[in-house]
Each structure stands twice: as structure tokens, then as C-alpha cells.
GUTORGU-674377 format. One line per 3 residues: number of its first residue (from 0); for each residue x, y, z of C-alpha. Coordinates in Angstrom, 3 decimals, decimal comma, always signed. Last residue first. Layout:
NUM	X/Y/Z ~ ...
END
This chain:
151	+178,042/+106,469/+121,705 ~ +176,434/+103,076/+121,798 ~ +174,549/+102,193/+118,633
148	+177,195/+99,643/+117,521 ~ +176,412/+97,433/+120,414 ~ +172,778/+97,418/+119,477
145	+173,472/+95,629/+116,252 ~ +173,036/+97,765/+113,138 ~ +169,940/+97,250/+111,146
142	+168,378/+94,495/+108,974 ~ +168,688/+91,931/+111,909 ~ +166,737/+94,334/+114,211
139	+163,592/+93,585/+112,145 ~ +161,917/+96,342/+110,165 ~ +162,101/+100,080/+110,521
136	+165,076/+101,945/+109,011 ~ +164,289/+105,665/+109,599 ~ +161,828/+105,309/+112,495
133	+163,982/+102,603/+114,120 ~ +167,176/+104,559/+113,648 ~ +165,707/+107,874/+115,050
130	+164,156/+105,986/+118,032 ~ +167,311/+104,117/+118,813 ~ +169,490/+107,234/+118,503
127	+167,189/+109,300/+120,768 ~ +167,069/+106,577/+123,394 ~ +170,804/+106,072/+123,387
124	+171,321/+109,888/+123,630 ~ +168,768/+110,156/+126,455 ~ +170,809/+107,452/+128,283
121	+169,692/+103,945/+129,068 ~ +168,792/+102,261/+132,371 ~ +167,279/+100,032/+131,276
118	+168,164/+97,811/+128,261 ~ +166,773/+99,005/+124,942 ~ +165,516/+96,474/+122,483
115	+164,914/+96,646/+118,735 ~ +162,106/+94,433/+117,391 ~ +162,732/+91,199/+115,520
112	+160,176/+89,407/+117,668 ~ +162,360/+86,328/+118,019 ~ +165,210/+88,390/+119,455
109	+162,984/+89,215/+122,370 ~ +163,708/+85,650/+123,763 ~ +167,002/+86,882/+125,270
106	+165,311/+89,074/+127,828 ~ +167,888/+90,908/+129,944 ~ +165,826/+92,586/+132,572
103	+165,614/+96,341/+133,058 ~ +163,313/+96,454/+130,065 ~ +162,687/+98,190/+126,796
100	+161,010/+97,257/+123,527 ~ +161,065/+99,408/+120,402 ~ +158,189/+98,958/+117,981
97	+157,209/+100,386/+114,576 ~ +153,533/+100,890/+113,818 ~ +152,695/+100,310/+110,065
94	+150,063/+97,714/+110,905 ~ +148,044/+100,002/+113,234 ~ +145,189/+98,144/+114,845
91	+146,826/+94,696/+114,540 ~ +150,109/+96,484/+115,419 ~ +148,526/+97,671/+118,662
88	+147,556/+94,120/+119,663 ~ +151,112/+92,794/+118,782 ~ +152,743/+95,549/+120,828
85	+150,488/+94,926/+123,799 ~ +151,414/+91,269/+123,615 ~ +155,076/+92,080/+123,568
82	+154,574/+94,470/+126,504 ~ +153,144/+91,775/+128,706 ~ +149,879/+93,061/+130,177
79	+148,710/+94,335/+133,557 ~ +151,822/+93,772/+135,599 ~ +154,401/+95,151/+133,136
76	+157,530/+93,458/+131,811 ~ +158,293/+94,369/+128,204 ~ +158,241/+98,119/+128,596
73	+157,003/+99,718/+125,427 ~ +158,231/+102,442/+122,976 ~ +155,554/+102,271/+120,208
70	+156,494/+104,130/+117,133 ~ +154,758/+105,962/+114,292 ~ +151,353/+106,796/+115,711
67	+149,527/+108,253/+112,804 ~ +146,544/+110,400/+112,682 ~ +143,370/+110,341/+114,669
64	+143,641/+108,701/+118,153 ~ +140,758/+106,320/+118,880 ~ +141,976/+102,768/+118,398
61	+145,582/+103,114/+119,256 ~ +144,785/+105,483/+122,034 ~ +142,303/+102,902/+123,422
58	+144,961/+100,239/+123,187 ~ +147,337/+102,422/+125,130 ~ +144,743/+103,012/+127,775
55	+144,399/+99,212/+128,202 ~ +148,168/+98,992/+128,481 ~ +148,128/+101,515/+131,446
52	+151,186/+103,573/+132,426 ~ +150,519/+106,055/+129,590 ~ +152,528/+108,416/+127,438
49	+152,122/+110,323/+124,222 ~ +155,198/+111,942/+122,702 ~ +155,220/+114,196/+119,643
46	+158,807/+114,272/+118,305 ~ +160,711/+117,455/+117,398 ~ +164,098/+116,810/+119,128
43	+162,954/+118,912/+122,148 ~ +160,002/+116,443/+122,444 ~ +162,325/+113,447/+122,719
40	+164,258/+113,607/+126,004 ~ +161,683/+115,399/+128,115 ~ +158,946/+113,195/+126,716
37	+161,117/+110,129/+127,572 ~ +161,504/+111,374/+131,158 ~ +157,748/+112,201/+131,426
34	+156,859/+108,554/+130,269 ~ +159,535/+106,807/+132,446 ~ +158,560/+108,287/+135,808
31	+155,160/+106,552/+136,128 ~ +156,780/+103,097/+135,957 ~ +154,159/+100,887/+134,389
28	+155,644/+101,769/+130,946 ~ +153,858/+102,574/+127,671 ~ +155,328/+105,341/+125,428
25	+153,451/+106,207/+122,256 ~ +155,699/+108,067/+119,770 ~ +154,367/+110,481/+117,147
22	+156,628/+111,568/+114,277 ~ +156,398/+115,248/+113,451 ~ +154,018/+115,808/+110,525
19	+155,379/+116,074/+107,010 ~ +154,693/+119,400/+105,335 ~ +151,620/+119,358/+103,037
16	+149,548/+121,570/+105,407 ~ +152,326/+124,128/+105,437 ~ +152,395/+124,410/+101,648
13	+148,582/+124,818/+101,592 ~ +148,973/+127,720/+103,911 ~ +148,028/+127,543/+107,609
10	+146,201/+130,594/+108,799 ~ +147,877/+133,359/+110,660 ~ +145,552/+135,989/+111,986
7	+146,448/+139,372/+110,474 ~ +143,351/+139,592/+108,242 ~ +141,075/+139,110/+111,187
4	+142,700/+142,089/+113,011 ~ +144,357/+141,052/+116,125 ~ +142,463/+141,820/+119,379
1	+143,483/+145,094/+120,958 ~ +145,352/+145,764/+124,213
END
């Protein structure tokens, strides 16, 4: 087998480098099964998915990762740090970061954050629709459809 000729190696063209990058999603949940499940649901749809079970690691990723992180999908109830506090810290590092909270607990005080909320368990379709809607519309939940209208 021969190595490809240097002229046949593909190099990104100027047009390719100007194409929009796939949205990057950072998933933080102390349950180690959630990150891989979310990755399996969202990567086939064209998203880049980063996962961690450790809020401190999420902060390090927020500080050190080059490029954008478009959305944080964060569990609200975690032993090392409350997900809302983590989201606030990451938004200080990345002000354009959009946030979707998730929890198996009904947390009525999440409305004050204005962030969309997924109640566990949720389907891959619910996750994909919430992520797409949040990335497209951003902003507080009050400016988008109520969660009940997102059910398929």
C-alpha cells in the first residue's frame, strides 16, 4: 500500500473554513450514564458533545477549551456543586453560553433563572428538541414555547 501523494491530500479550502462549526454542548451530570446517553442522542444530529461528572472539570473546560461552547446541559442537583451555581460561573467565563437545566426533581424555583428545564427521565426526541430550540431562540423560557408544547 502506498502513501497518498502530497498533492492528493485533502486540505481545507477557504470556503470550508468559513462554514459554521457544529454547536458544542457541555453536559455535566453526576450520574455517569447521562453523558454517554446524551452523546449518543446528539452526536448523530451533528452536535459536538463534551461530558463530565465533575463540576470543577466543567469549569476547567470552560476556561481552557478553545472555541465556543454553545450550550450547557446541567443537572441541578449534584453533590459537589449546585447546577445553577455552576451555570452562573460558566456564564461569567462565557457570557454567550446558553443553559438547559435537568433534574429528576420538580424544582419550581428554577423559573427565576429563566433557563429551560428538562424533567428526568426525558426521551431523546425531547432532548433534541429542547437543545435545538434553546440554541435557536436562546434567552429566557418566557420568550419561547412553554415546555408542555415541546412534547411530541
